[in-house]
N, CA, C and O atoms as CSV, one atom per row, in Angstrom:
chain,resi,resn,atom,element,x,y,z
A,1,UNK,N,N,-18.721,58.953,-9.227
A,1,UNK,CA,C,-17.732,58.988,-8.168
A,1,UNK,C,C,-17.599,57.599,-7.564
A,1,UNK,O,O,-18.588,56.871,-7.486
A,2,UNK,N,N,-16.406,57.215,-7.137
A,2,UNK,CA,C,-16.244,55.910,-6.512
A,2,UNK,C,C,-17.116,55.805,-5.264
A,2,UNK,O,O,-17.232,56.767,-4.505
A,3,UNK,N,N,-17.721,54.661,-5.050
A,3,UNK,CA,C,-18.622,54.486,-3.917
A,3,UNK,C,C,-17.940,54.738,-2.585
A,3,UNK,O,O,-18.577,55.214,-1.646
A,4,UNK,N,N,-16.645,54.425,-2.487
A,4,UNK,CA,C,-15.973,54.644,-1.209
A,4,UNK,C,C,-15.759,56.117,-0.916
A,4,UNK,O,O,-15.406,56.471,0.210
A,5,UNK,N,N,-15.960,56.979,-1.890
A,5,UNK,CA,C,-15.858,58.420,-1.693
A,5,UNK,C,C,-17.230,59.083,-1.535
A,5,UNK,O,O,-17.303,60.260,-1.179
A,6,UNK,N,N,-18.287,58.367,-1.787
A,6,UNK,CA,C,-19.626,58.958,-1.826
A,6,UNK,C,C,-20.052,59.574,-0.501
A,6,UNK,O,O,-20.783,60.564,-0.493
A,7,UNK,N,N,-19.614,59.014,0.611
A,7,UNK,CA,C,-20.035,59.544,1.911
A,7,UNK,C,C,-18.930,60.343,2.595
A,7,UNK,O,O,-19.117,60.799,3.723
A,8,UNK,N,N,-17.803,60.521,1.949
A,8,UNK,CA,C,-16.686,61.267,2.530
A,8,UNK,C,C,-17.010,62.756,2.551
A,8,UNK,O,O,-17.763,63.257,1.716
A,9,UNK,N,N,-16.439,63.432,3.496
A,9,UNK,CA,C,-16.655,64.873,3.602
A,9,UNK,C,C,-15.474,65.675,3.071
A,9,UNK,O,O,-15.379,66.881,3.296
A,10,UNK,N,N,-14.574,64.993,2.364
A,10,UNK,CA,C,-13.449,65.686,1.747
A,10,UNK,C,C,-13.715,65.875,0.255
A,10,UNK,O,O,-14.828,65.639,-0.214
A,11,UNK,N,N,-12.716,66.290,-0.471
A,11,UNK,CA,C,-12.887,66.467,-1.912
A,11,UNK,C,C,-13.225,65.129,-2.564
A,11,UNK,O,O,-12.559,64.123,-2.322
A,12,UNK,N,N,-14.249,65.129,-3.380
A,12,UNK,CA,C,-14.685,63.902,-4.042
A,12,UNK,C,C,-14.048,63.836,-5.419
A,12,UNK,O,O,-14.171,64.759,-6.224
A,13,UNK,N,N,-13.375,62.747,-5.670
A,13,UNK,CA,C,-12.724,62.525,-6.950
A,13,UNK,C,C,-13.611,61.641,-7.805
A,13,UNK,O,O,-14.056,60.586,-7.352
A,14,UNK,N,N,-13.870,62.053,-9.021
A,14,UNK,CA,C,-14.697,61.239,-9.904
A,14,UNK,C,C,-13.849,60.204,-10.624
A,14,UNK,O,O,-12.638,60.365,-10.775
A,15,UNK,N,N,-14.503,59.145,-11.063
A,15,UNK,CA,C,-13.854,58.088,-11.836
A,15,UNK,C,C,-14.603,57.920,-13.145
A,15,UNK,O,O,-15.802,58.184,-13.236
A,16,UNK,N,N,-13.880,57.481,-14.146
A,16,UNK,CA,C,-14.486,57.133,-15.418
A,16,UNK,C,C,-13.994,55.742,-15.787
A,16,UNK,O,O,-12.793,55.475,-15.782
A,17,UNK,N,N,-14.932,54.859,-16.108
A,17,UNK,CA,C,-14.562,53.495,-16.472
A,17,UNK,C,C,-15.303,53.088,-17.737
A,17,UNK,O,O,-16.411,53.551,-18.007
A,18,UNK,N,N,-14.659,52.206,-18.512
A,18,UNK,CA,C,-15.283,51.703,-19.737
A,18,UNK,C,C,-14.833,50.269,-19.937
A,18,UNK,O,O,-13.655,49.947,-19.779
A,19,UNK,N,N,-15.786,49.404,-20.286
A,19,UNK,CA,C,-15.491,48.024,-20.619
A,19,UNK,C,C,-15.812,47.842,-22.097
A,19,UNK,O,O,-16.920,48.155,-22.533
A,20,UNK,N,N,-14.853,47.339,-22.870
A,20,UNK,CA,C,-15.025,47.140,-24.308
A,20,UNK,C,C,-15.214,45.644,-24.557
A,20,UNK,O,O,-14.381,44.826,-24.166
A,21,UNK,N,N,-16.326,45.301,-25.216
A,21,UNK,CA,C,-16.650,43.898,-25.485
A,21,UNK,C,C,-16.727,43.661,-26.989
A,21,UNK,O,O,-16.983,44.581,-27.766
A,22,UNK,N,N,-16.499,42.404,-27.386
A,22,UNK,CA,C,-16.560,42.048,-28.809
A,22,UNK,C,C,-17.199,40.679,-28.963
A,22,UNK,O,O,-17.109,39.822,-28.084
A,23,UNK,N,N,-17.847,40.502,-30.107
A,23,UNK,CA,C,-18.412,39.202,-30.442
A,23,UNK,C,C,-19.780,38.959,-29.837
A,23,UNK,O,O,-20.268,39.714,-28.995
A,24,UNK,N,N,-20.371,37.885,-30.297
A,24,UNK,CA,C,-21.712,37.515,-29.855
A,24,UNK,C,C,-21.765,37.241,-28.353
A,24,UNK,O,O,-22.756,37.555,-27.692
A,25,UNK,N,N,-20.690,36.651,-27.817
A,25,UNK,CA,C,-20.664,36.333,-26.382
A,25,UNK,C,C,-20.160,37.496,-25.528
A,25,UNK,O,O,-20.023,37.354,-24.313
A,26,UNK,N,N,-19.882,38.640,-26.149
A,26,UNK,CA,C,-19.419,39.848,-25.467
A,26,UNK,C,C,-18.172,39.587,-24.618
A,26,UNK,O,O,-18.138,39.892,-23.426
A,27,UNK,N,N,-17.156,39.019,-25.257
A,27,UNK,CA,C,-15.873,38.814,-24.598
A,27,UNK,C,C,-15.247,40.174,-24.306
A,27,UNK,O,O,-15.236,41.056,-25.165
A,28,UNK,N,N,-14.733,40.338,-23.109
A,28,UNK,CA,C,-14.098,41.600,-22.729
A,28,UNK,C,C,-12.730,41.664,-23.403
A,28,UNK,O,O,-11.869,40.811,-23.183
A,29,UNK,N,N,-12.549,42.699,-24.233
A,29,UNK,CA,C,-11.295,42.865,-24.965
A,29,UNK,C,C,-10.540,44.122,-24.540
A,29,UNK,O,O,-9.414,44.352,-24.982
A,30,UNK,N,N,-11.149,44.921,-23.698
A,30,UNK,CA,C,-10.479,46.132,-23.236
A,30,UNK,C,C,-11.154,46.705,-22.013
A,30,UNK,O,O,-12.370,46.606,-21.847
A,31,UNK,N,N,-10.351,47.304,-21.161
A,31,UNK,CA,C,-10.871,47.986,-19.981
A,31,UNK,C,C,-10.093,49.279,-19.834
A,31,UNK,O,O,-8.862,49.278,-19.844
A,32,UNK,N,N,-10.811,50.377,-19.698
A,32,UNK,CA,C,-10.207,51.687,-19.555
A,32,UNK,C,C,-10.685,52.267,-18.229
A,32,UNK,O,O,-11.843,52.088,-17.853
A,33,UNK,N,N,-9.802,52.958,-17.526
A,33,UNK,CA,C,-10.188,53.567,-16.258
A,33,UNK,C,C,-9.306,54.764,-15.941
A,33,UNK,O,O,-8.096,54.750,-16.172
A,34,UNK,N,N,-9.940,55.798,-15.408
A,34,UNK,CA,C,-9.240,56.976,-14.920
A,34,UNK,C,C,-9.864,57.301,-13.574
A,34,UNK,O,O,-11.079,57.471,-13.477
A,35,UNK,N,N,-9.048,57.387,-12.538
A,35,UNK,CA,C,-9.578,57.718,-11.224
A,35,UNK,C,C,-8.731,57.138,-10.110
A,35,UNK,O,O,-7.626,56.643,-10.334
A,36,UNK,N,N,-9.263,57.211,-8.928
A,36,UNK,CA,C,-8.559,56.807,-7.723
A,36,UNK,C,C,-8.298,55.301,-7.685
A,36,UNK,O,O,-9.220,54.500,-7.836
A,37,UNK,N,N,-7.048,54.928,-7.484
A,37,UNK,CA,C,-6.621,53.539,-7.282
A,37,UNK,C,C,-6.870,52.601,-8.460
A,37,UNK,O,O,-6.813,51.385,-8.283
A,38,UNK,N,N,-7.140,53.116,-9.639
A,38,UNK,CA,C,-7.404,52.224,-10.772
A,38,UNK,C,C,-6.158,51.459,-11.204
A,38,UNK,O,O,-6.265,50.401,-11.824
A,39,UNK,N,N,-4.993,51.977,-10.887
A,39,UNK,CA,C,-3.766,51.269,-11.255
A,39,UNK,C,C,-3.708,49.893,-10.599
A,39,UNK,O,O,-3.245,48.940,-11.224
A,40,UNK,N,N,-4.156,49.772,-9.387
A,40,UNK,CA,C,-4.156,48.493,-8.692
A,40,UNK,C,C,-5.303,47.597,-9.147
A,40,UNK,O,O,-5.183,46.373,-9.102
A,41,UNK,N,N,-6.381,48.173,-9.571
A,41,UNK,CA,C,-7.561,47.419,-9.996
A,41,UNK,C,C,-7.332,46.771,-11.361
A,41,UNK,O,O,-7.757,45.638,-11.584
A,42,UNK,N,N,-6.675,47.468,-12.263
A,42,UNK,CA,C,-6.539,46.997,-13.635
A,42,UNK,C,C,-5.744,45.700,-13.759
A,42,UNK,O,O,-5.969,44.937,-14.698
A,43,UNK,N,N,-4.832,45.434,-12.849
A,43,UNK,CA,C,-4.060,44.198,-12.938
A,43,UNK,C,C,-4.968,42.979,-12.804
A,43,UNK,O,O,-4.766,41.989,-13.507
A,44,UNK,N,N,-5.951,43.025,-11.930
A,44,UNK,CA,C,-6.900,41.922,-11.794
A,44,UNK,C,C,-7.742,41.738,-13.041
A,44,UNK,O,O,-8.014,40.610,-13.450
A,45,UNK,N,N,-8.151,42.832,-13.640
A,45,UNK,CA,C,-8.926,42.739,-14.872
A,45,UNK,C,C,-8.077,42.207,-16.029
A,45,UNK,O,O,-8.597,41.518,-16.907
A,46,UNK,N,N,-6.783,42.517,-16.040
A,46,UNK,CA,C,-5.895,41.992,-17.088
A,46,UNK,C,C,-5.857,40.474,-17.038
A,46,UNK,O,O,-5.904,39.820,-18.080
A,47,UNK,N,N,-5.774,39.906,-15.847
A,47,UNK,CA,C,-5.786,38.450,-15.704
A,47,UNK,C,C,-7.116,37.875,-16.180
A,47,UNK,O,O,-7.140,36.867,-16.886
A,48,UNK,N,N,-8.209,38.504,-15.801
A,48,UNK,CA,C,-9.534,38.035,-16.224
A,48,UNK,C,C,-9.663,38.062,-17.745
A,48,UNK,O,O,-10.219,37.135,-18.334
A,49,UNK,N,N,-9.156,39.108,-18.379
A,49,UNK,CA,C,-9.214,39.199,-19.839
A,49,UNK,C,C,-8.361,38.114,-20.481
A,49,UNK,O,O,-8.734,37.580,-21.526
A,50,UNK,N,N,-7.236,37.781,-19.884
A,50,UNK,CA,C,-6.344,36.767,-20.434
A,50,UNK,C,C,-7.015,35.396,-20.483
A,50,UNK,O,O,-6.724,34.600,-21.375
A,51,UNK,N,N,-7.903,35.114,-19.542
A,51,UNK,CA,C,-8.586,33.822,-19.523
A,51,UNK,C,C,-9.939,33.877,-20.238
A,51,UNK,O,O,-10.692,32.904,-20.206
A,52,UNK,N,N,-10.257,35.013,-20.885
A,52,UNK,CA,C,-11.443,35.098,-21.728
A,52,UNK,C,C,-12.740,35.459,-21.038
A,52,UNK,O,O,-13.798,34.956,-21.415
A,53,UNK,N,N,-12.683,36.319,-20.035
A,53,UNK,CA,C,-13.894,36.719,-19.316
A,53,UNK,C,C,-14.882,37.422,-20.254
A,53,UNK,O,O,-14.479,38.132,-21.174
A,54,UNK,N,N,-16.158,37.218,-20.011
A,54,UNK,CA,C,-17.213,37.871,-20.794
A,54,UNK,C,C,-17.965,38.868,-19.926
A,54,UNK,O,O,-17.815,38.885,-18.704
A,55,UNK,N,N,-18.775,39.697,-20.573
A,55,UNK,CA,C,-19.598,40.661,-19.838
A,55,UNK,C,C,-20.525,39.921,-18.876
A,55,UNK,O,O,-20.744,40.380,-17.755
A,56,UNK,N,N,-21.068,38.783,-19.301
A,56,UNK,CA,C,-21.940,37.990,-18.424
A,56,UNK,C,C,-21.183,37.513,-17.187
A,56,UNK,O,O,-21.735,37.495,-16.087
A,57,UNK,N,N,-19.918,37.127,-17.368
A,57,UNK,CA,C,-19.098,36.725,-16.219
A,57,UNK,C,C,-18.956,37.883,-15.238
A,57,UNK,O,O,-19.071,37.692,-14.027
A,58,UNK,N,N,-18.709,39.078,-15.753
A,58,UNK,CA,C,-18.576,40.247,-14.887
A,58,UNK,C,C,-19.878,40.533,-14.133
A,58,UNK,O,O,-19.851,40.901,-12.958
A,59,UNK,N,N,-21.003,40.365,-14.803
A,59,UNK,CA,C,-22.294,40.624,-14.166
A,59,UNK,C,C,-22.551,39.672,-13.000
A,59,UNK,O,O,-23.339,39.990,-12.109
A,60,UNK,N,N,-21.903,38.520,-12.994
A,60,UNK,CA,C,-22.084,37.538,-11.927
A,60,UNK,C,C,-20.999,37.630,-10.857
A,60,UNK,O,O,-20.912,36.768,-9.984
A,61,UNK,N,N,-20.178,38.668,-10.924
A,61,UNK,CA,C,-19.047,38.826,-10.026
A,61,UNK,C,C,-19.377,39.820,-8.916
A,61,UNK,O,O,-20.083,40.804,-9.135
A,62,UNK,N,N,-18.858,39.547,-7.732
A,62,UNK,CA,C,-18.973,40.481,-6.616
A,62,UNK,C,C,-17.705,41.317,-6.554
A,62,UNK,O,O,-16.613,40.826,-6.838
A,63,UNK,N,N,-17.853,42.565,-6.186
A,63,UNK,CA,C,-16.684,43.430,-6.039
A,63,UNK,C,C,-16.393,43.652,-4.562
A,63,UNK,O,O,-17.236,43.402,-3.701
A,64,UNK,N,N,-15.204,44.117,-4.292
A,64,UNK,CA,C,-14.836,44.471,-2.930
A,64,UNK,C,C,-15.446,45.829,-2.624
A,64,UNK,O,O,-15.280,46.773,-3.396
A,65,UNK,N,N,-16.145,45.935,-1.511
A,65,UNK,CA,C,-16.831,47.177,-1.133
A,65,UNK,C,C,-16.149,47.756,0.096
A,65,UNK,O,O,-15.828,46.993,1.006
A,66,UNK,N,N,-15.918,49.004,0.172
A,66,UNK,CA,C,-16.067,50.003,-0.882
A,66,UNK,C,C,-14.750,50.223,-1.623
A,66,UNK,O,O,-13.724,50.494,-0.999
A,67,UNK,N,N,-14.775,50.110,-2.926
A,67,UNK,CA,C,-13.591,50.385,-3.748
A,67,UNK,C,C,-14.024,50.996,-5.074
A,67,UNK,O,O,-15.207,50.996,-5.413
A,68,UNK,N,N,-13.071,51.507,-5.806
A,68,UNK,CA,C,-13.357,52.016,-7.146
A,68,UNK,C,C,-13.714,50.883,-8.096
A,68,UNK,O,O,-14.338,51.125,-9.129
A,69,UNK,N,N,-13.332,49.651,-7.769
A,69,UNK,CA,C,-13.626,48.502,-8.630
A,69,UNK,C,C,-15.131,48.308,-8.813
A,69,UNK,O,O,-15.563,47.765,-9.830
A,70,UNK,N,N,-15.928,48.742,-7.845
A,70,UNK,CA,C,-17.384,48.610,-7.959
A,70,UNK,C,C,-17.934,49.331,-9.183
A,70,UNK,O,O,-18.961,48.937,-9.736
A,71,UNK,N,N,-17.256,50.372,-9.596
A,71,UNK,CA,C,-17.750,51.148,-10.738
A,71,UNK,C,C,-17.758,50.327,-12.025
A,71,UNK,O,O,-18.555,50.599,-12.923
A,72,UNK,N,N,-16.886,49.331,-12.125
A,72,UNK,CA,C,-16.851,48.481,-13.322
A,72,UNK,C,C,-18.071,47.590,-13.414
A,72,UNK,O,O,-18.419,47.134,-14.503
A,73,UNK,N,N,-18.720,47.334,-12.310
A,73,UNK,CA,C,-19.843,46.399,-12.308
A,73,UNK,C,C,-21.178,47.092,-12.055
A,73,UNK,O,O,-22.180,46.424,-11.802
A,74,UNK,N,N,-21.205,48.401,-12.119
A,74,UNK,CA,C,-22.473,49.122,-11.929
A,74,UNK,C,C,-23.013,49.555,-13.295
A,74,UNK,O,O,-23.187,50.743,-13.569
A,75,UNK,N,N,-23.272,48.558,-14.140
A,75,UNK,CA,C,-23.798,48.792,-15.482
A,75,UNK,C,C,-25.002,47.896,-15.711
A,75,UNK,O,O,-25.254,46.971,-14.938
A,76,UNK,N,N,-25.731,48.167,-16.755
A,76,UNK,CA,C,-26.878,47.329,-17.126
A,76,UNK,C,C,-26.743,46.875,-18.555
A,76,UNK,O,O,-27.607,46.159,-19.060
């Protein structure tokens, strides 16, 4: 569930996110998302992919809290 919904007392909407990487440097070649406000989030990721962002770059990035965008960076 998106972190901004975790403490809400209304209906909680779940999100599903996936980052697709390729190559030795794990260049991000695809991002998939279903959930609240992902339409606005994906445009920023499209720009990042256009300039060749890698998984390591994402791991060093801060997200806006609380938003659904945090779900993209809560991986290991």
